[in-house]
N, C-alpha and C positions, 0 to 999 in steps of 0.2 A: 503495499499499498503506498510504502514512504514514497516507491519511486511512482507511481501513478501519480499522488498528490506534488510532486516538486512540477513533474509536466508537467499539470493544469494549471497549476499559479504562471509558470509560464505563458502557456497557452494564453491563460487569463491576459497578459501583463501585452503579449505580444496582439491582441486581435484589439484590447483597449488602445493601443497607439494606432493602428490600422481605422480605427470607428474614428477617431481623430481625426482621419485623414477625410475617409471619403461616408464616412456617417453624416445620418441626415439631424441635423439639429430638433427638427419634428418631433422626430423618434425616440433620441438621445437629451432630449433635454437642456441641451448647452451647447455652447457654440462651436464648432468643429474648429481644427488649422491654429488651433495655441499652445498647443505645443511647437510647434513649427515656429510661433509668431515669437514665442521663449526661447528661443534657441535650445531646446530640451532634445538631450540624442535620444532617438527613439527606432523600434525595428524599424519601419519604413523609410527614415531617415540615413539609416547608417547601410541597410541592403535592399532596399526598393523596394515599393507597395507588392509589387506581384512576387517579390523573392518571400517575402514578408508572409505573404499570404500563405504560400509553399512548405515554408517552416512550422509555421501553427497550426497546417495539416500533419507534418509529420510529427510535431509534437503531442501533438492529439493520436497520431497511430500509436508511439510508443506510450501514451497512457493506456488508451486501450491493452496492449499487448500488455500491461504490467498486468492484468487482471484476468492473463490468461485461466490461471489455475483455480480461479474462483467461477464457480457456475452463474446460475441465474439470479444469486445473490447478491450481484454486484451489477445487475441492471441499472439501476437507479444512478449509479456512480461512469455508465458507460453513457448512460441516458445525459448526465451533467458535462461529459466530453465532447460529446459530439455537440450539443447545446454552446459551449463557449463561443466557437468558431463559426456558427449560425446564427451568434446572435445580430439583434440588429440594436439595440443601446445597451 
């Protein structure tokens, strides 16, 4: 579960960085582009937007693989992992 947790935390951060670039302010409830305006280092600013999206998918795959030894008892964790890269806010 430690591997799952580390990957989920990282995936959440990458997804948050992506939303700050291309999210819909009406949906996420805050302005977009603020990280760039503040000069913050983010995954999209370092890797590029498309590479960041692929990186987030890879991290989620790693998180899901960490649950391979768990049967359907871990389905809620799998759902959370998938939601992280699909979320719009």
